[in-house]
C-alpha positions as CSV (number, residue, x, y, z in Angstrom):
1,X,-19.0,2.6,165.1
2,X,-22.3,2.0,166.9
3,X,-23.2,5.6,166.4
4,X,-24.0,4.8,162.8
5,X,-27.6,3.6,162.5
6,X,-26.8,1.4,159.5
7,X,-24.6,-0.7,161.8
8,X,-26.5,-0.2,165.1
9,X,-29.9,-1.2,163.8
10,X,-28.8,-4.6,162.4
11,X,-26.8,-5.3,165.5
12,X,-29.8,-4.6,167.7
13,X,-32.1,-6.8,165.6
14,X,-29.4,-9.6,165.5
15,X,-29.0,-9.6,169.3
16,X,-32.7,-9.8,169.8
17,X,-33.0,-12.6,167.2
18,X,-30.3,-14.7,169.0
19,X,-32.1,-14.4,172.3
20,X,-35.5,-15.1,170.7
21,X,-34.3,-18.2,168.8
22,X,-32.6,-19.6,171.9
23,X,-35.6,-18.9,174.0
24,X,-37.9,-20.6,171.5
25,X,-35.6,-23.6,171.4
26,X,-35.1,-24.1,175.1
27,X,-38.7,-23.3,176.0
28,X,-39.9,-25.8,173.3
29,X,-37.7,-28.5,174.8
30,X,-39.0,-27.7,178.3
31,X,-42.7,-27.7,177.2
32,X,-42.2,-31.0,175.4
33,X,-40.7,-32.6,178.5
34,X,-43.5,-31.1,180.7
35,X,-46.5,-31.9,178.5
36,X,-45.3,-34.6,176.0
37,X,-45.2,-34.4,172.2
38,X,-48.7,-35.7,171.4
39,X,-49.8,-32.1,170.7
40,X,-47.6,-29.1,169.8
41,X,-48.0,-27.5,173.2
42,X,-44.6,-25.8,173.0
43,X,-45.4,-24.1,169.7
44,X,-48.9,-23.1,170.9
45,X,-47.6,-21.6,174.2
46,X,-44.7,-19.9,172.5
47,X,-47.0,-18.4,169.8
48,X,-49.6,-17.3,172.3
49,X,-47.0,-15.8,174.7
50,X,-45.3,-14.0,171.8
51,X,-48.6,-12.5,170.8
52,X,-49.1,-11.3,174.4
53,X,-45.7,-9.8,174.6
54,X,-46.1,-8.1,171.2
55,X,-49.4,-6.6,172.2
56,X,-48.2,-5.5,175.6
57,X,-44.9,-4.1,174.4
58,X,-46.3,-2.2,171.4
59,X,-49.2,-0.8,173.3
60,X,-47.7,0.1,176.6
61,X,-44.1,0.7,176.0
62,X,-44.2,2.1,172.5
63,X,-47.7,3.6,172.2
64,X,-48.1,5.1,175.7
65,X,-44.6,5.9,176.9
66,X,-42.8,6.5,173.6
67,X,-39.5,6.7,175.6
68,X,-38.0,3.7,173.9
69,X,-35.5,4.2,171.1
70,X,-36.1,2.8,167.7
71,X,-33.2,0.3,168.1
72,X,-34.7,-1.0,171.4
73,X,-38.1,-1.4,169.7
74,X,-36.5,-3.3,166.8
75,X,-34.5,-5.4,169.2
76,X,-37.6,-6.6,170.9
77,X,-40.2,-6.7,168.1
78,X,-38.3,-7.6,164.9
79,X,-35.3,-9.3,166.6
80,X,-36.6,-11.1,169.7
81,X,-40.2,-11.6,168.9
82,X,-39.6,-12.1,165.2
83,X,-37.3,-14.9,166.0
84,X,-39.3,-16.2,169.0
85,X,-42.4,-16.3,166.8
86,X,-43.5,-14.7,163.6
87,X,-47.0,-15.4,164.7
88,X,-46.9,-12.4,167.0
89,X,-46.1,-10.1,164.0
90,X,-48.9,-11.7,162.0
91,X,-51.3,-10.9,164.9
92,X,-49.9,-7.3,165.2
93,X,-50.4,-6.7,161.4
94,X,-54.0,-8.1,161.7
95,X,-54.8,-5.9,164.7
96,X,-53.5,-2.8,162.9
97,X,-55.7,-3.5,160.0
98,X,-58.7,-4.0,162.3
99,X,-58.0,-0.9,164.4
100,X,-57.7,1.2,161.2
101,X,-61.3,0.1,160.4
102,X,-60.3,-2.3,157.6
103,X,-62.5,-5.2,158.8
104,X,-62.7,-7.0,155.5
105,X,-59.0,-6.6,154.7
106,X,-58.0,-7.5,158.3
107,X,-60.1,-10.7,158.2
108,X,-58.9,-11.5,154.7
109,X,-55.3,-11.2,155.8
110,X,-55.9,-13.2,159.0
111,X,-57.7,-16.0,157.3
112,X,-55.7,-16.1,154.1
113,X,-52.4,-16.1,156.0
114,X,-53.4,-19.2,157.9
115,X,-54.9,-21.0,154.9
116,X,-52.2,-20.0,152.4
117,X,-49.5,-20.8,154.9
118,X,-50.8,-24.4,155.2
119,X,-51.3,-24.7,151.4
120,X,-47.7,-23.5,150.8
121,X,-46.4,-25.8,153.5
122,X,-48.1,-28.7,151.8
123,X,-46.8,-27.6,148.3
124,X,-43.3,-27.5,149.8
125,X,-43.7,-31.1,150.9
126,X,-45.0,-32.1,147.4
127,X,-42.1,-30.3,145.7
128,X,-39.5,-31.9,148.0
129,X,-41.0,-35.3,147.4
130,X,-41.0,-34.6,143.6
131,X,-37.4,-33.7,143.6
132,X,-36.6,-36.8,145.7
133,X,-38.3,-39.0,143.1
134,X,-36.4,-37.3,140.2
135,X,-33.1,-37.8,142.0
136,X,-33.7,-41.5,142.4
């Protein structure tokens, strides 16, 4: 059954995602206890560490050694790090664009993702508040 990639790949991603989500949750709790909740230290540290692991893993283990199977790569990058933080994938995509010499596109993606992400987040709040008003 696990010889079939259509089953093996989603299983690998799912196992990584479970570990990533639980790591994010428990580390977030621990950082909040350690540093308090006045600033989102947990999210910051998790995002930064996720970026470090994404850069390290994709450069050293995938780029240089190439000995890691596709399923193991997906378990770590898409599954674990994708669940631990999508910020690391955002930085990987930006780095790829910049390394390919697409400075303008890379900077546009980097900046627009942050700005549009915040704009859409605020629009989500506005829409939720609108539907709450309609319901009442």
